[in-house]
C-alpha angles and dihedrals in degrees: 000000000000113000116224126210123184115203111188150145116280116330097332092115093052090047093050091050091048090052092046088053089055093047095044096040094234141043107275115232122241094026120126139161136215117205117210122199131185089256095057121109106233092217092054091045090051089055090051091048091050090054091049091050090051090049092050097045110105096164099277100079138260130260115211117202121193131181115231123022111237095020125111098268090052093046089053090048091051090055087058095053116122109165113241093010107049116020124184132209128182128208097050116193135166096264090052091050095047091049092050090049093048093053101034093116089064123084116289092252091056092048091051091053094044091049092050092049091047090052093049098041092047093063113079142144108253112212130182109289094019115139119208112208119199 
């Protein structure tokens, strides 16, 4: 099973996990978050992130999701990257997280692609008369 770590500003990671719990009907295993605030030392936060990745690693790899590319959480995530073992994506949203959780028993490369497609396909312009299917 792929471990998933969300590194984000404030309590976004906790909120996404809470929402995923609602959508999935239960709290998914091997899913953690690391909140980053303006007062946090990036080197200390990196050490915390490394510990969480080790905790999440079950032998199949870890997917790290961050919020804004170029911001501190993403910069920390990028320092965790280890191709084929720890993959990182920026721009986390609920559709991306749910897709990653749904396919997390597949190989890490598949989970990365599914998460990316979930994130992209989950963003759309809703117009009058548009029906959103789940």
